C-alpha positions, 0 to 999 in steps of 0.5 A: 484416459488414465488419471494419476492420483498422488497422496499428499501427507496432511502436513504438506497440505497444511503448508500449501494452504498456508502458503497460498493464504499468506500471499500479500495483496498488492494494490497499484494506486493512481494519483489525481493530485500530489503536492508537498506540504507541511504536516500538522507537526511541522514536518514536510509531507506529501499529500496524495489525492487518488483517482476515483477508481483508486480511491474506491480500491483503497477504501476496500483495501483499508476496510479489509486490513483494519488493525493490520500493518500495510506497506506503501511503496513508491517505485519499490521504496518504502514510504510508510508502513502504518497500521490501518486503524479505520477504513480510509474512504476519502481517497487521500493519504499523507506520505513522509511523516516517518521519512524526515523529508525536507521541502525539495525531497517532498516536492520530488516525491510528489512529482514522481507520483504524478509522473511515472512513479509506481505507487503501491500498497500491500498488506505486510502480514 
């Protein structure tokens, strides 16, 4: 068997390495409960309780992304882009504080999450 070896310049190797290392991790989340509520500041939000399996993955993800910006999406729409300050191990999240939601919108988002909505979180960096 004949093998063909190709010499790749160091600069291209570095670019290939950086491209593979910078691939964003996307985590698909499953919700056990989601409901519209008023946040501590009086704005309409959606409280989400993740399933135990998603809560465990979410905790690991937030642990690995402390001090990094993440993006939470619902069916591709950006719902939040917070900086993770500490690992989140409770399996809950609150969406909508930056979206200026009204009560019907918050309810519709909660229903979408519990229906067939695709809730994801990814690292933005």
